[in-house]
Every structure is written in structure tokens, then in C-alpha cells.
N, C-alpha and C positions, 0 to 999 in steps of 0.2 A: 073594258073599252080600250082598243088599240090606240095608243097615244104617241104622236110624233111631235117633238118640240123643235120648231124651226129656228131656234136661236138660243144656243148655250155658248159659254165663253171659256176659253182656255187661257192659262197664264203664260203669255209669250214674252218673257223677260229677255234682255240682251244676252245674259249668260247662257240661257237655254238655247238660243239660236246661234251663238258664236261657233260651236263646233261644225255647224252645217253651212257656214258662210265662207265665201271665197276671200282670199287675201287680195288687197290689203285691208278690206273692210272688216274682216274678222278681228283685226287689231282694235278697231273702233268699238266693236261690241264687247271685247274683252276689257277695254278701258272703262266701259260703263258698268260692268258686272260688279255686283257686291254692294253698290251704294244703295242707301235707303231712300229712293226717290218716291214721292207721292204718286198715287194712281193717275195715270195719263199725264204725267209731267216728267218725262225722261228726256233730257236734252239730246237732240239729234235722232231720237228714236220715237218718242211720242210727244212732240212739241205742243205746248198748250199755254195760252195766256189765261192764268187764273186770277180773277179780279176780286174775288170775295175772301173775307177773312175766314179762318177756320171756325167751325161751330163746335164748341166743347160738348162732348156727350152725343155727337152726331152719329150717323150710321157708320159702322165699321166697314172697311174694305174687305171683301171676301174674294178669294181666288181658288181655282182648282189646278193642282200641280201635276196630276197624272190621270191617265185614262182609267185606272182602277178606281181612283177617288171619284171621278165623274160618274162612272157606272154605278157605284154605291149610292151616290146622291140622287141620280135619276130613278133608281129603283125605289128609294124612299119616297119619291114624289109620285110614283106610279107612272113613270114615263118610259116607254119602250125604246124609242129612237131619238137621238139628239143630233142636230146639225151644228157643227163646231165652227165658231167664229173666234177671232183673236180678241184680246183685251186692248193692249197698248197700240197695236197696229190698226185699231179703228181710226187712228189719226194719220194713217200712212199717206193719204193723198196730199198732205201738206208738206211732205219732204221735197225740197227743191232740187236736190242733186240726183240726176237721172241714173248715173252709174251706180251710186250707192243704193238708191231705191231698187234698182234691178237686182243687185246682189242680195239685198235684204228680202225681197219677195221670193227669190229662189231659195234662200235659207229657210224662210218660214214654211214653204211648201215641202221641203225635204224633212224638216222637223215634224211637221204635221203627219206626213206619211210614215215616218220611222217610229214615232212615239205615241201616236194617237189613233190612226186609222187601222182597223183590223186587229188591234191588240185586245179590245174588249167588244163584245157583241153590241150592236145597235148604235155605234158611234160613227158618224159620217162627216168627213171634212169638206170644206169649201176652199178650193184653190184660190190663193190670193192673186188677183190680177193687178198688174203694175201700170197705173194710168200714165206714169212718166215714160213708159216704154211699151206701147201696145204691141209692137212686133214681137218682142221677147215674150210678152204675156201669151200671145197666140202659140208660140212654140212650147211654152210651159204647159198650156192646156192640152196641146196635142201629145206631149210626152207623158203626162201623168193622168189623163182623163180615164184611162181604162184600169188604173190600179185599184185594188180592193179598198173600199172605204171612201172613195171620192164620189160625192153626190151633187156638187154645185161649184160655181165660180163666184167668189166674193168680190164685189165691186166697192172699194172704199169710197164713201160718199161725203164724209165730213170734210169740207174745204175743197172739194173737187173743182178744178178750174182748168179747162172749160167743163161744163156739165156733161153728163154721160151721153147725151144725144149727139154730141159733136162727132163728125165723121172720122176724126182721127182715131176713134176707138173701134171702128169697123172691124179691124183684124181680131179683136177680142170677141166681138159678137159672132163673127164668122166661125171662129174656132169653137166657141161654146155650142153654137148651133150644130156644127159638124159632129161634135162629141156627144150631142144629146144631153147636155148639162144646162140646167137653169142658171141664170145670173141673178145674184142676190145683192140688192143694195142694202147697206147698213150704215146709219149715221150715228153721230154722237154730238153732244153739245160742244160748241167750239166758237170762239171769237176769231174771225179771220177776214181779210179784205175781199174774199171771193163771195159772190152772191150765192145763196142768201144768208151768209154767215156774218154779215155786218151787224153784229149784236152789241157793239160796244156802247151804244147809247142807252142800253138798259142797265140799270145800276145794281142789279142783283141777280142771283142764279134762278130765283123763282121765275122771273120774266124770260130769261134766256132759255131755260129748260122748257117752259111752256111753248115756246115758238120753234126752237131749233130743229127738232126731228121732223115734225110735220112739214115745216117750211122746206127743208131739204128734199123731202120725198116729193112734195108737190112740184118743186122746181125741176127736179130730174125727170119726173113722169112727163111733164109738159115738154121737156127737152127731148125725150125719146120720141114723143108723138110728133113734134113739129118738124123733125128731120126725117120722119118716116121709118124709124128703126123697125117697128113691128111689121111694116109693109115690105121693107127690103130684106128682112130676115124672117120669113113666114113661119119658121118652125122654132123660133127662139122663145123660151119661156122666161118670165121675169118675176121675181119675188121681192116685195118690199118689206123690210123688217124694222122693228122697233120704232114705229111711228103711230101705232094705233090704227083705227080704221074709220073713224067718224068723218075724216076729211075726204074720203074717197068718193061718196055720192056727189058731194058738192062739186068736186073737180070734174067728174065725168059730165055732169049736167052743164057746167060752164064751158068745157071744151066742146061739147056738142053744139051749144048755142053759137059759138064763134066759128065753128067749122061750117055751119050753114052760111054764115055771113062772108067768110074769107076762104072758102074752099079752093078758090083759084090759086091761092098762095101755097097750098099743100096738095098739088095735083097727084102726088104719089099715094095719097090716102084714098082708097076706093070704098071705104066704109067710115062710119062715124068713129071718133076716138073711143067712145064707150064700148063699141063692138070689139075693138082690139083688146081693151082692158078685160072684158068679160070672156074673151076666148083664151088668152095666154098670159094673164097676169094674176098673181096671188098677193094677199096682204096678211101679214102676221099680226096677231091680236095685241101683243105686248107693246106699250103699256095700255091695257084695255081700259076704255072709257068707263066711267061709273056714274051714269045718270041716276037721279033720284028714283026714277021708275025703270027697272031693268028691262021692261018690255020695249022701251024706246031703243035700247041697244040692239035687241033682237030685230026690231024693225029696220035699223040701220044695216044690219047684216044682210037682210033680205034685199035692201036697195043696192048694196054692193054686188050681191050674188051669192047664193048659198054654196056654190062650188068654188068661190074665190077666196074664202077665209081659211087660214091655217093657224093652229095654235102655236104660241111661243111663250116661253116663261122668262127669258133673259137671265136664267140661272148662271152664276151664283150672286149676281148683283143685288144690292140691298132692296131695290124696288122690283124684284122679280114677281111674276104672277104665278100663283099656285094653280095647278090644273083644276082644282075645285072651284075657282072663280068662274071658269067657263061652264063647268058641268052643272052648276046650280042655276044657270040662267033659265028663264021660263020658255023653253023651246022643246020641240019634240025630240025623242031619242035619235031618230034618224039624222036630224040636223046636227046634234051633238057628235054623233059618230063621224059625220063628214068633217066637222071643224077640228076635232081632236086627232084625226088620223087619216081618213080616207082622202080628203082633198090634198094632203101632203104627198100621198102616193102618186097622184097625178102630176104634181109640181116637180117632185124629186123622183124621177122614174127609176133611179138606181136602188131605191129602198125596196127590199122584197116585201111583198104583201104577207101578212100573217097567215099561217096555216090554220085552217078552221079546225076546231077541236072535234075529235071523233070519239064515238063510244067504243071502248076496247071490246074485242070479241069475248064472248062468254067461254068459260072453260068447258 
């Protein structure tokens, strides 16, 4: 079964990006290099307020340092294609300094192209869009969109303020649409003053992790719809990663309900919100929900749309989902093939379709 993983992570440490960064910001990355910072807690690079004490014997942090190592891991998991996202720069949207953020985004994109894209088969990168500087992001997309191994544009979602539907980001969407690249939202648990990350009133990570990813995706999906992004960019494709899928039917139903009541407030929408979702939006499975009856999850998939779901593992993080978790669900083989690979070929048009096996000619 041809398998596309819509979410795997590379180890983007300051020392790796420093050679690709412009001065004077290269000096900042060099100053951060070599220190033993905890995961997602690098000052000025991956700022995060960690409120919980360490848990002895907890999950070890795993990272992937090279394209060759990633290719071996995906081969072991039976994954043909992986879409690459950062580790530390999942928190990129929280950086307040626009010039520094611009230089950092450029450095990440150059590092991604030089050391990850094209060096091993089946690895495709997502260009980092800089929400602090949408105009420069548009130029970055136009400059690198046609390079080998680029398949998407990554929209940092944790702590994004304003949310991605704001019209200030239109240059990013216009550039992605012109390049025929999907935009991919990816969040991570974060405590921040920006909606919907005000999670400080929850006293432990259990509560924050339960809410953060799905809340962020719901807020940003409504933001995209309420400003008419899918109507104003009719060829733009959008992928939501690392939030599961069970929230999607609820949100589509709720948006449709209030669209009927308040449609004069959104005159640019000529269809129901759920119609836009089912036409040009995809939702990655990880972390896949695990109801007592797996048939309920299959029913949820059908409510979202059999063509809207793409597989994701979140490798190499400790809570990654093995492809077997999806393949063993009680659904027909044709639906499994869609989720494991075929739907991703529609979302990520740069990924070449697998060549059908042929019988060799007889001697």
C-alpha cells in the first residue's frame, strides 16, 4: 500500500541553521549552539513557558538529524513519502522580532533545501512562511516553490496572532496559490496570551495537551472561513496537521448552522462553509482518536469525507502513530488506500504518483 506521511519532523537546532543565516542574526544562532536545552525550550529560538515538573522515567525525546536517518526510519515503518516539518520552529509564530524572524525563516528554508530535500527519495519539505513578514514570505515562496523536493508551505500555528484568516496574510496565500502549493497548519501545545492559547488556568499538561491542538485548528479554520480565504483564493489547498479529526464534523455542522443565520455578514461566501472544507481542505490523522469501538472512528471519517483524510505519524515524537493503527481499522481496502496515500496525492500535487507494477516480459 503506497503510504504518504503528512507530518514528520526534522531536528532544526540553532547550530544547524546558523551557516544559512544572514548576519547579524547568525551570531545569535552561534551563541545558542552547543547548549543542552530541553525540547522546545530554546531562548529566542523556541520560547516556551513550561509549567510542569519533569516526570522521571518519562518519554525520551527523539530527533532525526539527517535525511539518510529519516529515510531509514520511514522505510522501517513502511512509509514511502514524508512531508517534513520542523521541531523547534513549531513555536516560530511567537517570535516578536520581525527582522530576526525573517532571517530565521530564510535560513530554515535554505537549510531544508540544502540538506533534506532531494538528498533521499520520498522526502518533501514545507517552506516556512514567516507570519511576522508576509511580504517576504511571498517572495520566499516564489523563489523556492519550483525547487526539487518542495511540496507545501508550512504555516506556524502555535501562538499565531492574529489568526491565519487575517487579511495581512493574503500575500502568503496568493503566493502559495500561484505556486500550486498547499498551505499546512501545524500547532503544538503552548501557553501564550494569544487566543486560543490562554491555557495558563489549567494546572497540568494533561489538560493543556487535551485542548491545545484541536482548539488552535478550530480557531484558525473559522478564521479562514469568516474572512473568506477559500472564496478569495479559489485554488488554494489547506491541510490541518496534528490535531486529529473528530472535531471536524462538529465544526462543519456548527459553521453551516450559523452561516444560515448570519450569511449577510459573510457575503463573499457563495456556498456553505462545509462545502469549502470538503472541496479543498484535508485533515491529518495524528494523533488519531481511539474510541472503544473503532467503527465509530470510521463513521467519523465518513462524516468528514473519505477524500479529506490523510495519514500522518508525527515521527519521531514519542506519541507518533504507526501506520498499522490506521490499516487495522474496520474499513474497506479502497478507503484505506485513500487515507494512506491517494488523498495526499491530491493535497500535495508535487508528490509523484507511484508507478504501477508491471509483469516483466517473458524471455
